[in-house]
C-alpha positions as CSV (number, residue, x, y, z in Angstrom):
1,M,115.3,-104.6,-179.0
2,D,111.8,-103.3,-178.8
3,Q,111.7,-99.4,-179.0
4,T,108.0,-99.1,-177.9
5,N,107.4,-95.7,-176.3
6,Y,104.7,-95.2,-173.6
7,L,103.3,-91.9,-172.4
8,W,104.8,-92.3,-168.9
9,Q,108.3,-92.9,-170.2
10,A,109.3,-89.2,-170.5
11,A,108.7,-88.6,-166.8
12,Y,110.5,-91.8,-165.9
13,M,113.5,-91.0,-168.0
14,A,113.7,-87.5,-166.6
15,A,114.0,-89.0,-163.1
16,V,116.5,-91.6,-164.2
17,Y,118.7,-89.1,-166.0
18,E,118.4,-86.2,-163.5
19,T,121.9,-85.3,-162.2
20,D,120.9,-82.3,-160.1
21,Y,120.1,-83.7,-156.7
22,S,118.0,-80.7,-155.8
23,L,115.6,-81.7,-158.6
24,M,115.7,-85.4,-158.2
25,D,113.0,-85.8,-155.6
26,G,110.6,-83.9,-157.8
27,R,111.5,-85.9,-160.9
28,I,110.9,-89.2,-159.0
29,L,107.5,-87.9,-157.7
30,E,106.5,-86.9,-161.2
31,A,107.5,-90.3,-162.6
32,R,105.6,-92.1,-159.9
33,A,102.5,-90.0,-160.6
34,A,102.8,-90.7,-164.3
35,L,103.0,-94.5,-163.6
36,E,100.1,-94.4,-161.1
37,Q,98.0,-92.4,-163.6
38,R,98.6,-95.0,-166.3
39,L,97.6,-97.8,-164.0
40,L,94.2,-96.2,-163.6
41,S,93.4,-97.7,-167.0
42,P,93.7,-101.4,-168.0
43,V,97.3,-102.3,-168.7
44,E,98.6,-105.7,-169.8
45,G,101.5,-107.5,-171.4
46,E,104.8,-105.8,-172.1
47,E,103.7,-102.4,-170.9
48,Y,102.6,-103.8,-167.5
49,R,106.0,-105.5,-167.1
50,A,107.7,-102.2,-168.1
51,I,105.7,-100.3,-165.5
52,K,106.6,-102.7,-162.8
53,N,110.2,-102.6,-163.7
54,A,110.1,-98.8,-163.7
55,E,108.4,-98.7,-160.3
56,K,111.2,-100.9,-158.9
57,A,113.9,-98.7,-160.5
58,L,112.4,-95.6,-159.0
59,E,112.3,-97.2,-155.6
60,V,116.0,-98.0,-155.9
61,L,116.7,-94.4,-157.1
62,R,114.7,-93.0,-154.1
63,A,116.6,-95.3,-151.7
64,E,119.9,-94.2,-153.1
65,R,118.9,-90.6,-152.9
66,I,117.9,-90.9,-149.3
67,H,121.0,-93.0,-148.4
68,K,123.4,-90.4,-150.0
69,F,121.8,-87.3,-148.5
70,G,119.9,-88.6,-145.5
71,S,116.1,-88.6,-145.0
72,G,116.3,-85.3,-143.2
73,S,118.0,-83.3,-145.9
74,S,114.8,-81.7,-147.0
75,R,111.1,-81.8,-146.3
76,Q,110.4,-83.3,-149.7
77,S,112.9,-86.1,-149.1
78,F,111.1,-86.9,-145.9
79,E,107.7,-86.9,-147.6
80,L,109.0,-89.1,-150.3
81,S,110.5,-91.5,-147.8
82,Q,107.2,-91.7,-145.9
83,S,105.0,-92.2,-149.0
84,N,103.6,-95.6,-149.8
85,P,106.1,-98.0,-151.4
86,L,105.8,-98.6,-155.2
């Protein structure tokens, strides 16, 4: 298995492994920002596929977070749910 590391992976992994639901929204936003920042430069091949997979996974994580706690549980959850999809 390829163990390539990308600069955005630390933020992504922090979101995926976060267990404190009060911090999860922030971690997801940080990860999405890191992915968007990386996409400002040319990306291709394996990293592009990894970014697209990470975006999908963050969307699922966000949806699970909102489903479990409701979109009205916090202002940040509301803002996250209203942001543009990945």
